[in-house]
C-alpha positions as CSV (number, residue, x, y, z in Angstrom):
1,M,30.0,-12.8,1.4
2,K,30.5,-11.9,5.1
3,K,33.1,-9.3,5.4
4,T,34.2,-6.4,7.5
5,F,35.5,-3.6,5.3
6,R,38.0,-1.0,6.5
7,L,37.8,2.6,5.3
8,T,41.2,3.6,6.7
9,H,44.5,3.0,5.0
10,E,47.8,4.8,5.3
11,K,48.3,5.4,1.6
12,I,44.8,5.1,0.0
13,Q,42.2,7.8,0.2
14,P,38.8,6.8,1.7
15,A,37.0,7.8,-1.5
16,R,39.1,5.3,-3.5
17,L,38.6,2.6,-0.9
18,M,34.8,3.1,-1.1
19,E,35.0,2.8,-4.9
20,A,36.9,-0.4,-4.6
21,I,34.3,-1.7,-2.0
22,K,31.4,-0.9,-4.3
23,N,33.1,-2.5,-7.2
24,E,33.7,-5.7,-5.1
25,V,30.1,-5.8,-4.0
26,R,28.8,-5.3,-7.6
27,K,31.1,-8.1,-8.9
28,Y,29.9,-10.4,-6.2
29,L,26.3,-9.8,-7.0
30,K,26.9,-10.2,-10.7
31,R,28.8,-13.5,-10.1
32,E,26.1,-14.9,-7.9
33,R,23.3,-13.9,-10.3
34,A,25.2,-15.7,-13.1
35,K,25.1,-19.1,-11.3
36,A,22.6,-21.7,-12.3
37,L,19.3,-21.5,-10.6
38,P,17.7,-24.4,-8.8
39,A,14.9,-26.0,-10.9
40,D,12.0,-24.5,-9.0
41,A,13.5,-21.0,-8.4
42,D,12.6,-17.9,-10.5
43,F,15.6,-15.6,-9.6
44,W,18.4,-15.1,-7.1
45,D,17.4,-13.2,-4.1
46,F,19.8,-11.8,-1.5
47,A,19.7,-11.7,2.3
48,C,21.7,-8.6,3.2
49,R,22.9,-7.3,6.6
50,Y,24.8,-4.1,7.3
51,G,26.2,-2.6,10.5
52,V,29.2,-1.3,12.3
53,D,30.1,-4.9,13.3
54,A,28.5,-8.3,12.8
55,A,26.7,-8.3,16.2
56,S,24.9,-5.0,15.6
57,S,24.1,-5.5,11.9
58,K,20.5,-5.2,10.7
59,S,18.7,-6.6,7.7
60,I,18.6,-4.4,4.6
61,H,17.3,-4.8,1.0
62,V,19.8,-5.5,-1.7
63,A,18.8,-2.2,-3.4
64,E,19.8,-0.2,-0.3
65,I,23.4,-1.4,-0.2
66,D,24.7,1.7,-2.0
67,V,22.8,4.0,0.3
68,Y,24.3,2.4,3.4
69,L,27.8,2.4,1.8
70,N,27.5,6.2,1.1
71,Q,26.3,6.7,4.7
72,A,29.4,4.9,6.0
73,E,31.6,7.2,3.9
74,T,29.8,10.4,5.0
75,Q,29.9,9.3,8.7
76,K,33.6,8.6,8.3
77,L,33.4,5.2,9.9
78,E,36.7,3.3,10.3
79,S,35.0,0.0,9.3
80,F,31.7,-1.6,8.6
81,Y,30.2,-5.1,8.3
82,L,28.4,-6.2,5.2
83,E,26.8,-9.6,4.6
84,I,25.3,-10.7,1.4
85,I,23.9,-14.3,1.1
86,A,22.4,-15.6,-2.2
87,K,19.2,-17.6,-1.9
88,P,16.6,-18.8,-4.5
89,G,13.7,-16.4,-5.0
90,Y,10.2,-17.3,-5.9
91,R,7.7,-14.9,-7.6
92,T,4.3,-14.4,-6.1
93,A,1.1,-13.4,-7.9
94,K,0.3,-9.7,-7.8
95,P,-2.8,-8.9,-5.7
96,T,-5.8,-7.9,-7.8
97,S,-7.6,-4.7,-6.9
98,E,-11.3,-5.0,-6.0
99,D,-12.1,-1.5,-7.5
């Protein structure tokens, strides 16, 4: 998903728009996680980017999406860019402590 979301509408309040955006993001994540994994992958990982526009977007973790969406609402931005790309994830062994 690569999309610029608008937070201004002549009839819909910004809080309702933000609820709709969060719902759309959650539905997208759920839909992508439900897809069949490649044979060697352990889980679906997501490469996420957030910014005022596509050119100034920066990488964020998927768990931080709600934080950035709330910031956009409190800063009263007119629009923001959100990119979420699914990619196969691979688990790594936890490092053992030498203590």
